[in-house]
VEXKOLKOL-201662 format. One record per atom (N, C-alpha, C): x, y, z. Coordinates in steps of 0.05 Angstrom, whole numbers, padded with zeros to 5 digits, always signed. Layout:
XYZ/...
END
This chain:
+00688+00511-00406/+00658+00508-00408/+00647+00532-00423/+00633+00527-00446/+00622+00550-00460/+00597+00560-00447/+00586+00582-00459/+00563+00595-00447/+00539+00577-00446/+00534+00561-00467/+00511+00543-00469/+00513+00522-00447/+00537+00510-00444/+00541+00490-00424/+00536+00501-00396/+00545+00525-00391/+00542+00538-00365/+00513+00542-00359/+00497+00552-00379/+00468+00555-00374/+00455+00529-00368/+00462+00508-00382/+00451+00482-00378/+00458+00472-00350/+00483+00476-00342/+00492+00468-00315/+00476+00483-00293/+00473+00509-00297/+00458+00525-00277/+00429+00516-00275/+00418+00509-00298/+00390+00499-00299/+00387+00473-00283/+00406+00455-00288/+00405+00429-00274/+00409+00433-00244/+00428+00451-00237/+00433+00456-00209/+00409+00468-00195/+00395+00486-00209/+00371+00498-00198/+00349+00477-00194/+00346+00459-00213/+00326+00438-00212/+00332+00419-00188/+00358+00413-00184/+00366+00395-00163/+00359+00407-00135/+00364+00432-00132/+00361+00445-00105/+00333+00456-00101/+00316+00457-00121/+00290+00469-00118/+00273+00456-00097/+00272+00428-00095/+00256+00416-00074/+00266+00424-00046/+00292+00426-00042/+00303+00435-00016/+00295+00463-00010/+00295+00480-00030/+00287+00508-00026/+00258+00510-00018/+00241+00494-00031/+00212+00493-00024/+00208+00483+00004/+00222+00462+00012/+00219+00451+00039/+00227+00472+00060/+00249+00486+00056/+00257+00506+00075/+00236+00528+00077/+00226+00537+00053/+00205+00558+00053/+00180+00548+00068/+00171+00524+00063/+00147+00513+00076/+00151+00513+00107/+00173+00502+00116/+00176+00499+00145/+00179+00526+00159/+00193+00544+00146/+00196+00571+00158/+00169+00584+00161/+00153+00583+00140/+00127+00597+00140/+00106+00582+00157/+00105+00556+00155/+00085+00541+00170/+00091+00543+00200/+00116+00542+00207/+00124+00545+00236/+00117+00573+00246/+00121+00593+00229/+00115+00621+00237/+00085+00624+00243/+00068+00613+00225/+00039+00615+00229/+00030+00600+00254/+00041+00575+00257/+00033+00558+00279/+00042+00570+00306/+00067+00578+00308/+00076+00590+00334/+00062+00616+00340/+00054+00631+00319/+00039+00655+00323/+00013+00650+00337/-00001+00628+00329/-00026+00621+00343/-00021+00611+00371/+00001+00596+00375/+00006+00586+00402/+00012+00608+00422/+00028+00628+00413/+00034+00651+00430/+00008+00667+00435/-00008+00670+00414/-00033+00685+00417/-00052+00671+00437/-00054+00644+00436/-00071+00630+00454/-00064+00636+00483/-00038+00638+00489/-00030+00645+00516/-00037+00673+00522/-00034+00692+00504/-00040+00720+00508/-00069+00725+00513/-00086+00712+00496/-00115+00716+00498/-00127+00704+00524/-00113+00685+00535/-00123+00672+00560/-00124+00691+00583/-00108+00713+00582/-00108+00733+00603/-00131+00753+00601/-00144+00753+00578/-00167+00771+00574/-00193+00757+00582/-00208+00769+00601/-00232+00756+00612/-00257+00765+00598/-00256+00788+00585/-00280+00799+00571/-00284+00783+00544/-00307+00770+00542/-00312+00753+00518/-00312+00769+00492/-00324+00792+00492/-00324+00809+00468/-00296+00817+00459/-00280+00824+00479/-00253+00832+00472/-00237+00808+00462/-00243+00784+00473/-00230+00759+00464/-00237+00755+00434/-00263+00758+00427/-00271+00754+00400/-00258+00773+00381/-00255+00798+00389/-00242+00818+00372/-00212+00812+00369/-00200+00802+00390/-00172+00794+00389/-00168+00770+00369/-00186+00751+00371/-00185+00728+00353/-00188+00736+00324/-00206+00755+00319/-00210+00764+00291/-00185+00777+00280/-00172+00793+00297/-00147+00806+00288/-00125+00785+00283/-00124+00765+00300/-00104+00744+00297/-00109+00728+00271/-00134+00722+00266/-00141+00707+00242/-00134+00723+00217/-00139+00749+00217/-00132+00766+00194/-00101+00767+00190/-00087+00769+00212/-00057+00769+00211/-00047+00743+00199/-00058+00720+00209/-00049+00694+00200/-00058+00689+00171/-00082+00699+00164/-00092+00695+00137/-00074+00708+00116/-00063+00731+00123/-00045+00744+00104/-00020+00728+00100/-00009+00716+00121/+00015+00700+00119/+00009+00674+00103/-00015+00662+00109/-00022+00637+00095/-00027+00642+00065/-00039+00665+00059/-00044+00672+00031/-00017+00674+00016/+00002+00688+00027/+00027+00692+00014/+00043+00666+00012/+00041+00648+00031/+00054+00622+00030/+00043+00606+00006/+00016+00604+00005/+00003+00588-00016/+00008+00601-00044/+00007+00628-00045/+00010+00642-00070/+00039+00639-00080/+00058+00643-00063/+00086+00642-00071/+00095+00614-00078/+00087+00594-00063/+00095+00566-00068/+00079+00554-00091/+00053+00561-00093/+00036+00551-00114/+00033+00521-00113/+00028+00509-00137/+00026+00480-00139/+00007+00467-00119/+00018+00449-00102/+00002+00435-00083/-00012+00454-00063/+00001+00476-00057/-00010+00494-00037/-00035+00509-00047/-00039+00510-00073/-00064+00520-00084/-00087+00500-00078/-00080+00474-00077/-00100+00454-00069/-00106+00457-00039/-00085+00463-00023/-00090+00468+00005/-00109+00491+00009/-00105+00512-00007/-00123+00536-00005/-00152+00528-00012/-00155+00510-00031/-00182+00501-00039/-00195+00486-00016/-00180+00470-00001/-00191+00453+00020/-00199+00470+00044/-00181+00488+00053/-00186+00502+00078/-00200+00529+00074/-00201+00539+00050/-00213+00565+00045/-00243+00564+00041/-00257+00551+00059/-00286+00548+00057/-00300+00561+00081/-00324+00572+00077/-00337+00587+00099/-00346+00569+00122/-00348+00542+00118/-00357+00525+00139/-00333+00513+00154/-00309+00517+00144/-00286+00503+00155/-00266+00521+00168/-00261+00545+00157/-00240+00563+00166/-00252+00589+00177/-00236+00604+00192/-00244+00631+00201/-00251+00648+00177/-00269+00666+00180/-00278+00683+00158/-00255+00699+00145/-00236+00707+00162/-00213+00722+00151/-00197+00705+00132/-00194+00679+00138/-00180+00661+00121/-00195+00658+00094/-00221+00654+00096/-00237+00650+00072/-00235+00674+00053/-00237+00698+00064/-00236+00722+00048/-00209+00724+00032/-00188+00715+00045/-00162+00717+00032/-00157+00693+00013/-00164+00669+00021/-00156+00645+00006/-00174+00640-00018/-00199+00650-00017/-00218+00644-00039/-00208+00654-00066/-00192+00675-00065/-00182+00687-00091/-00159+00670-00103/-00149+00650-00088/-00127+00634-00098/-00136+00610-00114/-00162+00603-00113/-00172+00578-00125/-00168+00577-00155/-00166+00600-00168/-00163+00600-00198/-00138+00615-00206/-00117+00615-00189/-00094+00631-00196/-00069+00615-00202/-00072+00590-00210/-00048+00574-00218/-00036+00586-00243/-00010+00592-00243/+00002+00604-00267/+00002+00585-00290/-00001+00596-00314/-00002+00579-00339/+00027+00574-00348/+00031+00551-00360/+00056+00544-00373/+00056+00557-00401/+00078+00569-00410/+00079+00581-00437/+00071+00562-00459/+00060+00573-00480/+00050+00557-00502/+00072+00540-00515/+00095+00551-00519/+00116+00536-00532/+00124+00511-00516/+00123+00513-00489/+00129+00490-00472/+00107+00469-00474/+00082+00478-00474/+00059+00460-00477/+00061+00445-00504/+00067+00459-00525/+00069+00446-00551/+00091+00426-00552/+00113+00432-00539/+00136+00413-00537/+00128+00388-00522/+00113+00391-00500/+00103+00368-00485/+00085+00350-00502/+00066+00363-00516/+00047+00348-00532/+00061+00333-00555/+00080+00346-00568/+00094+00333-00590/+00111+00311-00581/+00123+00313-00557/+00139+00292-00546/+00122+00268-00538/+00098+00273-00526/+00080+00252-00517/+00066+00238-00540/+00056+00254-00559/+00040+00243-00581/+00055+00236-00606/+00080+00244-00608/+00096+00236-00630/+00090+00250-00656/+00075+00272-00656/+00068+00288-00680/+00069+00317-00673/+00072+00333-00694/+00071+00362-00690/+00043+00371-00684/+00041+00392-00668/+00014+00402-00661/-00002+00410-00686/+00011+00421-00706/-00002+00429-00731/-00013+00405-00746/+00000+00382-00743/-00009+00358-00757/-00033+00345-00743/-00035+00350-00716/-00057+00337-00701/-00082+00354-00700/-00079+00381-00699/-00101+00398-00693/-00106+00418-00716/-00132+00421-00722/-00140+00442-00741/-00136+00470-00728/-00141+00471-00702/-00138+00495-00687/-00130+00488-00658/-00112+00504-00647/-00103+00500-00619/-00101+00527-00606/-00119+00534-00588/-00119+00561-00577/-00095+00566-00560/-00082+00589-00564/-00058+00596-00549/-00063+00600-00520/-00085+00614-00513/-00092+00619-00485/-00107+00596-00473/-00098+00586-00450/-00113+00563-00437/-00140+00572-00427/-00159+00552-00427/-00185+00557-00415/-00181+00560-00385/-00163+00545-00374/-00158+00546-00345/-00132+00532-00339/-00120+00540-00317/-00095+00528-00308/-00098+00521-00278/-00092+00496-00272/-00094+00486-00244/-00066+00479-00234/-00065+00467-00211/-00040+00461-00198/-00023+00440-00213/-00037+00421-00226/-00022+00400-00240/-00021+00403-00270/-00042+00414-00282/-00044+00416-00311/-00060+00440-00319/-00059+00445-00345/-00076+00466-00356/-00091+00455-00381/-00113+00468-00389/-00129+00458-00411/-00132+00479-00432/-00131+00470-00457/-00134+00487-00481/-00157+00477-00498/-00172+00496-00509/-00192+00489-00529/-00178+00484-00556/-00187+00463-00570/-00174+00456-00596/-00194+00442-00613/-00187+00438-00638/-00204+00422-00657/-00185+00403-00672/-00192+00377-00671/-00176+00357-00685/-00179+00360-00716/-00159+00351-00730/-00160+00351-00759/-00183+00335-00769/-00199+00346-00787/-00221+00331-00799/-00246+00328-00781/-00246+00342-00758/-00269+00341-00740/-00284+00368-00740/-00310+00367-00732/-00326+00392-00733/-00332+00402-00705/-00324+00387-00684/-00330+00396-00657/-00304+00401-00642/-00305+00419-00622/-00282+00425-00606/-00277+00404-00585/-00252+00403-00577/-00244+00385-00555/-00228+00401-00534/-00224+00390-00511/-00208+00402-00490/-00183+00385-00487/-00160+00398-00489/-00134+00384-00486/-00122+00390-00459/-00116+00370-00443/-00105+00373-00417/-00075+00366-00417/-00059+00384-00408/-00029+00380-00409/-00017+00386-00382/+00000+00368-00372/+00013+00372-00346/+00035+00393-00348/+00038+00408-00326/+00060+00427-00324/+00086+00411-00321/+00106+00415-00337/+00131+00400-00334/+00144+00403-00307/+00153+00381-00295/+00167+00382-00270/+00150+00385-00245/+00123+00386-00248/+00106+00392-00225/+00104+00368-00206/+00107+00344-00217/+00103+00320-00200/+00123+00318-00177/+00148+00322-00183/+00169+00320-00163/+00165+00341-00141/+00158+00365-00149/+00154+00387-00130/+00129+00381-00112/+00108+00371-00124/+00084+00366-00108/+00088+00343-00088/+00103+00323-00096/+00109+00301-00078/+00126+00311-00055/+00144+00329-00060/+00160+00341-00039/+00142+00356-00019/+00124+00372-00030/+00105+00387-00013/+00089+00369+00005/+00079+00347-00006/+00062+00328+00009/+00078+00315+00031/+00103+00308+00025/+00120+00296+00046/+00124+00315+00069/+00128+00340+00063/+00130+00360+00084/+00104+00363+00100/+00081+00362+00086/+00056+00364+00099/+00051+00340+00117/+00059+00316+00109/+00056+00293+00126/+00071+00296+00152/+00095+00306+00150/+00111+00310+00175/+00098+00331+00193/+00088+00353+00181/+00075+00374+00196/+00049+00363+00209/+00034+00347+00194/+00009+00336+00205/+00015+00317+00228/+00036+00302+00227/+00043+00284+00249/+00050+00300+00274/+00063+00323+00271/+00069+00340+00294/+00044+00352+00306/+00026+00362+00288/+00002+00375+00298/-00016+00356+00313/-00018+00331+00304/-00036+00312+00317/-00025+00303+00344/+00001+00307+00348/+00013+00300+00374/+00012+00323+00394/+00006+00347+00384/+00007+00370+00401/-00020+00383+00406/-00036+00386+00384/-00061+00402+00386/-00086+00387+00379/-00087+00375+00356/-00112+00363+00346/-00108+00333+00348/-00122+00320+00366/-00119+00291+00370/-00136+00276+00349/-00127+00279+00325/-00140+00266+00302/-00118+00254+00284/-00124+00232+00272/-00104+00218+00256/-00099+00233+00230/-00087+00256+00232/-00082+00272+00208/-00061+00260+00190/-00043+00244+00202/-00021+00232+00186/-00033+00213+00165/-00053+00197+00173/-00066+00179+00154/-00079+00194+00131/-00092+00216+00138/-00104+00233+00118/-00083+00244+00098/-00061+00253+00109/-00039+00263+00092/-00028+00240+00074/-00027+00216+00085/-00017+00193+00068/-00037+00187+00045/-00062+00189+00051/-00082+00184+00029/-00081+00207+00009/-00076+00231+00018/-00073+00253-00001/-00049+00248-00020/-00027+00238-00008/-00003+00232-00023/-00010+00211-00045/-00025+00191-00038/-00032+00170-00057/-00050+00181-00079/-00071+00195-00071/-00090+00205-00090/-00078+00226-00109/-00062+00244-00099/-00050+00264-00116/-00030+00251-00135/-00016+00230-00125/+00001+00215-00142/-00013+00203-00166/-00038+00195-00162/-00054+00184-00184/-00061+00205-00205/-00063+00230-00197/-00071+00252-00215/-00051+00255-00238/-00027+00246-00235/-00008+00249-00257/-00010+00228-00278/-00027+00208-00273/-00031+00186-00293/-00056+00191-00309/-00053+00203-00332/-00076+00211-00349/-00090+00187-00361/-00076+00165-00365/-00090+00141-00375/-00109+00130-00353/-00100+00130-00329/-00118+00122-00307/-00142+00140-00305/-00138+00166-00309/-00160+00185-00309/-00180+00179-00331/-00170+00172-00355/-00188+00166-00377/-00205+00141-00371/-00192+00121-00359/-00206+00096-00351/-00228+00103-00330/-00221+00120-00311/-00240+00127-00290/-00264+00142-00302/-00258+00160-00320/-00280+00176-00333/-00300+00158-00347/-00289+00139-00362/-00307+00120-00377/-00323+00102-00358/-00310+00093-00337/-00323+00076-00318/-00346+00090-00304/-00342+00115-00295/-00363+00130-00282/-00385+00137-00302/-00378+00144-00326/-00398+00150-00347/-00416+00126-00352/-00404+00102-00354/-00420+00078-00358/-00438+00072-00334/-00428+00076-00310/-00444+00071-00286/-00468+00090-00285/-00464+00115-00291/-00486+00135-00290/-00508+00128-00311/-00500+00119-00334/-00520+00113-00355/-00535+00087-00348/-00521+00068-00335/-00534+00043-00329/-00553+00045-00305/-00550+00065-00288/-00565+00067-00263/-00586+00089-00263/-00589+00104-00285/-00608+00126-00286/-00620+00127-00314/-00646+00134-00315/-00658+00140-00341/-00645+00164-00354/-00639+00184-00337/-00623+00207-00346/-00602+00212-00325/-00577+00211-00332/-00555+00214-00313/-00557+00241-00299/-00554+00241-00272/-00556+00267-00258/-00533+00286-00265/-00510+00276-00274/-00488+00293-00282/-00477+00282-00309/-00465+00300-00324/-00453+00293-00350/-00423+00287-00346/-00413+00267-00361/-00385+00260-00360/-00373+00264-00387/-00351+00278-00390/-00339+00283-00417/-00332+00256-00430/-00331+00257-00457/-00323+00234-00473/-00293+00235-00477/-00280+00212-00473/-00251+00210-00476/-00243+00205-00505/-00223+00220-00515/-00212+00215-00541/-00188+00196-00536/-00193+00170-00538/-00174+00149-00529/-00147+00152-00542/-00146+00157-00568/-00120+00157-00581/-00104+00182-00575/-00115+00201-00560/-00102+00225-00553/-00093+00226-00524/-00095+00203-00509/-00088+00202-00481/-00061+00187-00479/-00043+00200-00465/-00017+00187-00460/-00015+00177-00432/-00024+00181-00413/-00025+00168-00387/-00053+00177-00373/-00637+00413-00218/-00633+00430-00195/-00604+00422-00188/-00581+00439-00192/-00554+00433-00196/-00542+00419-00172/-00543+00430-00148/-00531+00418-00124/-00544+00392-00118/-00570+00390-00121/-00585+00365-00116/-00575+00343-00135/-00573+00350-00160/-00564+00330-00180/-00535+00321-00174/-00519+00340-00166/-00491+00334-00160/-00489+00316-00136/-00504+00322-00115/-00504+00305-00091/-00515+00278-00096/-00537+00276-00112/-00548+00250-00119/-00528+00233-00133/-00514+00245-00152/-00493+00230-00167/-00472+00219-00148/-00464+00235-00129/-00444+00226-00110/-00454+00204-00091/-00479+00206-00083/-00491+00185-00067/-00491+00158-00082/-00498+00159-00107/-00498+00135-00123/-00470+00124-00127/-00451+00141-00134/-00424+00132-00138/-00412+00120-00113/-00414+00133-00091/-00401+00124-00066/-00415+00099-00055/-00442+00100-00053/-00456+00079-00039/-00463+00054-00056/-00469+00059-00081/-00476+00036-00099/-00452+00024-00113/-00435+00041-00123/-00412+00032-00138/-00386+00030-00121/-00382+00049-00104/-00357+00051-00089/-00335+00064-00105/-00339+00069-00130/-00319+00082-00148/-00329+00110-00154/-00315+00130-00145/-00326+00157-00148/-00305+00178-00154/-00314+00200-00167/-00299+00224-00172/-00295+00237-00145/-00269+00242-00138/-00263+00251-00110/-00254+00280-00108/-00261+00296-00128/-00251+00324-00127/-00272+00344-00138/-00295+00346-00125/-00317+00363-00135/-00315+00392-00127/-00291+00404-00129/-00289+00432-00123/-00301+00449-00146/-00307+00474-00142/-00322+00490-00162/-00308+00490-00190/-00282+00489-00190/-00268+00489-00216/-00273+00464-00233/-00282+00443-00220/-00287+00418-00234/-00317+00413-00240/-00333+00434-00235/-00362+00432-00240/-00370+00451-00262/-00382+00441-00283/-00390+00458-00306/-00420+00458-00309/-00432+00481-00309/-00461+00483-00313/-00466+00487-00343/-00480+00468-00355/-00485+00468-00384/-00513+00479-00390/-00520+00478-00416/-00546+00486-00425/-00568+00470-00411/-00590+00483-00404/-00612+00469-00391/-00606+00462-00362/-00586+00476-00350/-00579+00471-00322/-00568+00444-00316/-00559+00430-00337/-00546+00404-00333/-00518+00408-00321/-00510+00389-00305/-00484+00391-00291/-00464+00371-00303/-00441+00381-00308/-00419+00364-00318/-00397+00363-00297/-00386+00339-00292/-00363+00336-00275/-00338+00334-00292/-00318+00350-00286/-00293+00351-00301/-00270+00340-00283/-00248+00334-00296/-00223+00327-00283/-00226+00301-00266/-00219+00279-00277/-00221+00253-00264/-00194+00243-00254/-00176+00262-00248/-00150+00254-00238/-00152+00242-00210/-00170+00252-00193/-00174+00241-00167/-00200+00225-00166/-00197+00198-00166/-00220+00180-00163/-00213+00160-00141/-00233+00149-00129/-00229+00130-00107/-00245+00105-00112/-00233+00082-00108/-00246+00056-00111/-00248+00044-00082/-00271+00047-00070/-00275+00040-00042/-00280+00010-00039/-00266-00004-00021/-00272-00033-00016/-00301-00036-00006/-00313-00059-00012/-00341-00063-00005/-00346-00061+00025/-00327-00070+00042/-00332-00068+00071/-00334-00039+00080/-00318-00021+00068/-00320+00007+00076/-00344+00020+00063/-00351+00012+00038/-00374+00023+00025/-00400+00017+00041/-00402-00008+00050/-00426-00016+00065/-00425-00005+00094/-00401-00003+00105/-00399+00009+00131/-00407+00039+00131/-00399+00052+00109/-00407+00080+00106/-00437+00082+00101/-00449+00063+00087/-00478+00063+00083/-00492+00061+00111/-00482+00045+00128/-00493+00043+00156/-00490+00070+00170/-00467+00083+00167/-00463+00109+00180/-00482+00130+00169/-00487+00130+00142/-00506+00149+00130/-00534+00146+00143/-00543+00121+00146/-00569+00116+00158/-00569+00125+00187/-00547+00121+00202/-00546+00130+00229/-00548+00160+00232/-00534+00174+00214/-00535+00204+00215/-00562+00213+00207/-00574+00202+00185/-00600+00210+00176/-00622+00206+00197/-00619+00184+00213/-00639+00178+00233/-00632+00189+00261/-00610+00205+00262/-00601+00216+00288/-00597+00194+00309/-00586+00171+00300/-00583+00148+00318/-00554+00147+00328/-00550+00157+00352/-00523+00159+00363/-00510+00132+00368/-00527+00113+00377/-00517+00086+00383/-00507+00073+00357/-00522+00076+00335/-00514+00064+00310/-00489+00078+00298/-00486+00104+00304/-00462+00119+00296/-00438+00106+00309/-00439+00100+00335/-00417+00087+00349/-00410+00060+00337/-00430+00045+00331/-00425+00018+00318/-00413+00021+00291/-00423+00041+00275/-00413+00046+00248/-00384+00055+00249/-00377+00071+00268/-00349+00080+00271/-00331+00056+00276/-00340+00038+00293/-00324+00014+00299/-00321-00003+00274/-00343-00006+00260/-00343-00022+00235/-00324-00011+00214/-00323+00016+00212/-00305+00029+00193/-00276+00030+00202/-00271+00023+00227/-00244+00023+00237/-00235+00050+00247/-00254+00068+00254/-00248+00094+00265/-00247+00092+00295/-00223+00095+00307/-00220+00093+00336/-00225+00121+00348/-00240+00122+00369/-00245+00148+00383/-00241+00144+00413/-00231+00165+00426/-00228+00165+00455/-00243+00190+00465/-00262+00185+00483/-00280+00207+00492/-00266+00223+00514/-00272+00250+00513/-00263+00268+00535/-00286+00283+00547/-00311+00272+00543/-00334+00287+00552/-00354+00268+00566/-00373+00281+00580/-00393+00265+00595/-00414+00253+00577/-00426+00269+00560/-00448+00260+00542/-00436+00248+00517/-00424+00224+00519/-00409+00212+00497/-00426+00207+00473/-00450+00195+00476/-00467+00188+00453/-00475+00213+00437/-00483+00234+00451/-00492+00258+00438/-00469+00271+00422/-00445+00271+00434/-00422+00283+00421/-00412+00266+00398/-00416+00239+00400/-00408+00222+00378/-00425+00227+00354/-00451+00231+00358/-00469+00238+00335/-00460+00265+00323/-00454+00284+00340/-00446+00311+00331/-00420+00309+00315/-00401+00292+00324/-00376+00288+00310/-00381+00276+00282/-00399+00256+00281/-00406+00244+00255/-00418+00264+00236/-00437+00280+00246/-00449+00301+00229/-00428+00321+00220/-00410+00328+00237/-00389+00347+00230/-00371+00336+00208/-00364+00310+00210/-00345+00298+00191/-00358+00289+00165/-00383+00277+00167/-00393+00262+00144/-00420+00271+00134/-00429+00295+00141/-00454+00305+00130/-00451+00334+00121/-00466+00342+00101/-00464+00369+00091/-00478+00389+00109/-00497+00379+00125/-00511+00396+00144/-00497+00396+00171/-00488+00419+00180/-00474+00421+00205/-00492+00415+00229/-00482+00405+00251/-00498+00400+00274/-00512+00425+00284/-00534+00422+00299/-00549+00445+00309/-00530+00463+00325/-00532+00489+00320/-00516+00509+00335/-00488+00513+00325/-00479+00497+00305/-00453+00500+00294/-00454+00514+00267/-00441+00536+00264/-00441+00551+00239/-00414+00550+00225/-00393+00542+00239/-00367+00541+00227/-00350+00520+00243/-00334+00505+00229/-00316+00486+00243/-00292+00501+00254/-00287+00497+00280/-00264+00510+00293/-00249+00488+00308/-00231+00473+00295/-00219+00450+00308/-00203+00457+00332/-00194+00482+00336/-00178+00489+00359/-00196+00498+00383/-00222+00501+00378/-00240+00510+00399/-00245+00487+00419/-00248+00495+00444/-00254+00475+00465/-00281+00462+00461/-00299+00476+00447/-00326+00465+00442/-00327+00447+00418/-00306+00445+00403/-00305+00429+00379/-00307+00399+00386/-00323+00384+00370/-00325+00355+00375/-00298+00341+00373/-00281+00352+00355/-00255+00339+00351/-00238+00344+00376/-00243+00365+00391/-00229+00370+00417/-00240+00351+00438/-00266+00346+00438/-00278+00329+00458/-00273+00299+00453/-00267+00292+00428/-00260+00265+00421/-00232+00266+00409/-00215+00248+00416/-00190+00245+00401/-00195+00221+00381/-00184+00223+00358/-00188+00202+00337/-00160+00192+00330/-00149+00174+00346/-00121+00165+00342/-00118+00149+00316/-00139+00136+00307/-00138+00120+00283/-00161+00127+00264/-00154+00137+00240/-00174+00143+00220/-00165+00130+00194/-00180+00110+00184/-00172+00096+00159/-00167+00115+00136/-00143+00114+00125/-00137+00133+00104/-00155+00131+00079/-00166+00107+00075/-00184+00103+00052/-00209+00119+00054/-00217+00128+00078/-00241+00144+00082/-00237+00173+00077/-00212+00181+00073/-00206+00210+00069/-00221+00221+00045/-00222+00206+00023/-00235+00216-00001/-00264+00221+00003/-00278+00204+00020/-00306+00210+00026/-00307+00235+00043/-00290+00237+00063/-00290+00260+00081/-00286+00286+00065/-00266+00285+00047/-00261+00309+00031/-00284+00316+00013/-00295+00295+00000/-00318+00300-00018/-00341+00313-00004/-00348+00302+00019/-00371+00313+00035/-00365+00342+00043/-00340+00348+00050/-00334+00375+00059/-00334+00395+00035/-00326+00385+00012/-00328+00403-00012/-00357+00408-00019/-00374+00387-00018/-00403+00391-00023/-00415+00410-00002/-00406+00408+00023/-00416+00426+00044/-00407+00455+00037/-00382+00458+00029/-00373+00485+00022/-00390+00497-00001/-00397+00480-00020/-00414+00490-00042/-00442+00498-00032/-00453+00482-00014/-00479+00488-00003/-00479+00513+00014/-00458+00517+00030/-00456+00541+00046/-00453+00565+00028/-00437+00563+00007/-00433+00585-00011/-00459+00593-00025/-00477+00573-00030/-00502+00578-00043/-00524+00585-00023/-00518+00584+00002/-00538+00591+00023/-00558+00569+00026/-00551+00544+00020/-00569+00521+00023/-00560+00503+00045/-00576+00499+00066/-00569+00482+00088/-00585+00455+00085/-00572+00435+00074/-00585+00410+00070/-00567+00387+00079/-00580+00364+00083/-00565+00340+00092/-00562+00320+00070/-00537+00314+00062/-00532+00294+00042/-00540+00266+00053/-00536+00263+00080/-00544+00237+00092/-00573+00231+00088/-00590+00252+00091/-00619+00248+00087/-00625+00242+00058/-00611+00256+00040/-00616+00250+00011/-00606+00223+00003/-00585+00214+00016/-00573+00188+00009/-00585+00164+00023/-00604+00170+00042/-00615+00148+00058/-00626+00125+00041/-00644+00130+00021/-00654+00108+00005/-00632+00093-00011/-00611+00108-00019/-00589+00095-00034/-00574+00077-00015/-00569+00086+00010/-00555+00070+00030/-00572+00045+00036/-00598+00048+00039/-00615+00025+00045/-00614+00005+00022/-00614+00015-00003/-00613-00004-00026/-00586-00019-00026/-00564-00005-00020/-00538-00018-00020/-00537-00040+00001/-00548-00034+00025/-00547-00054+00046/-00566-00077+00040/-00589-00071+00028/-00608-00093+00020/-00595-00112+00000/-00583-00100-00021/-00571-00117-00042/-00547-00133-00032/-00535-00124-00010/-00512-00139+00002/-00522-00159+00022/-00548-00160+00026/-00559-00180+00045/-00557-00171+00074/-00552-00145+00079/-00548-00135+00106/-00573-00120+00116/-00593-00119+00100/-00618-00106+00108/-00641-00123+00096/-00658-00134+00113/-00680-00151+00104/-00703-00134+00092/-00717-00147+00073/-00739-00133+00060/-00760-00123+00080/-00766-00140+00100/-00786-00132+00120/-00777-00108+00136/-00751-00109+00143/-00740-00086+00158/-00742-00060+00141/-00737-00064+00116/-00737-00041+00098/-00765-00030+00095/-00785-00048+00093/-00813-00039+00091/-00821-00024+00116/-00813-00035+00139/-00820-00022+00164/-00808+00006+00166/-00783+00009+00159/-00769+00035+00159/-00784+00055+00142/-00791+00046+00118/-00804+00065+00099/-00833+00071+00107/-00845+00051+00119/-00873+00056+00128/-00873+00077+00149/-00853+00075+00167/-00851+00095+00189/-00846+00123+00178/-00832+00125+00156/-00826+00151+00144/-00848+00159+00125/-00868+00142+00121/-00890+00150+00103/-00883+00147+00074/-00863+00129+00068/-00855+00125+00040/-00869+00099+00030/-00889+00102+00014/-00903+00079+00002/-00900+00080-00028/-00876+00074-00037/-00872+00074-00065/-00850+00054-00072/-00849+00046-00097/-00828+00028-00106/-00802+00045-00109/-00781+00036-00095/-00757+00052-00096/-00735+00037-00112/-00736+00011-00111/-00715-00004-00124/-00723-00015-00152/-00745-00006-00163/-00752-00015-00189/-00757-00045-00191/-00742-00059-00208/-00746-00087-00212/-00735-00104-00189/-00717-00092-00173/-00703-00108-00152/-00721-00114-00129/-00735-00094-00119/-00753-00099-00096/-00780-00086-00101/-00800-00100-00096/-00828-00089-00099/-00838-00085-00071/-00842-00060-00063/-00851-00054-00036/-00881-00048-00037/
END
């Protein structure tokens, strides 16, 4: 075997064993972090002084945050997405946020020669034949792909070229399978919430991200919806170069999501800060349509009911909406109705319940501790994640607002058009709120 063959053999061998190496690394590190907390919970229970308990928890969070940071940083890929999800001031301990926030834009870039090889293989032409200019340094690099500024031959405007990192799909699918197994264990031991279904939906959604043709279709569909339903679209959607495809800011952003989720059911499901671009005139553009969700009408309208229940602080309607959506809950508390409303606000509204400044799922006072959720429809995960990302943005900007309250008229319109809310009921609702204006344009005259 000559030197070249040996190098090729070693490369193939490394590729074959890499998923196993990642799996071992994940389980060793995740188990270390988890058991560290379990041992600490036992140790802190012997301390009766509340202030000393709080200081002990802070030290434990800092210790765990350092381990979590190194796990996500070393493994990269999917775990950078994990850092995006949990590294928010409303969701994780402050020590975690301080460490994980720096990981959101640290995905390593693929070398230019590899990127050019991928493009030439996919598009069937040399990069020099396709582009007048192709910037060597990427504008940004994320867990799945990186983007470069370029200019097509014979064109006068710049474009953004998105290219997948070679081999990343197999590794990310391995990571998600490990996370599914870990989620199943956690929900049986600590958090009585259907985490396994959430992990399954993540597996499906992230799998879609590798299909760039599907992403292009989604981008055009959302762009068309925004233009058809607004005089001026609340957010901008990039224009797709079809022949080049091979497979007030927060208020505007939230309004766009209310319309997409409740009126269309088809929505961009990844509004983290790296996918939001502020343009001239404070216009907002949504980037990266790899994660989109097409919600069935029964869930879209069920969620519209839940939005109204949260906006009206109607705990009885929250319970009915949960049943309609297929969310099973088992109560562990006396004031079930009050806690059910608090759980709904925690899960599906950007405004946290009164007295709650941070979600602590392991705390005995957490709504998720007081209710077990043995069944959570995986299709709802994209809504849950979207609302939590919007909440993270609002907390970061110091704005405490309720998306449910903003979405109330959109939810009412969706239910009215589906025949589930009568015109007279709608008039009564709005009269009570002091709303005497036409809201549905040509559809309903109030």
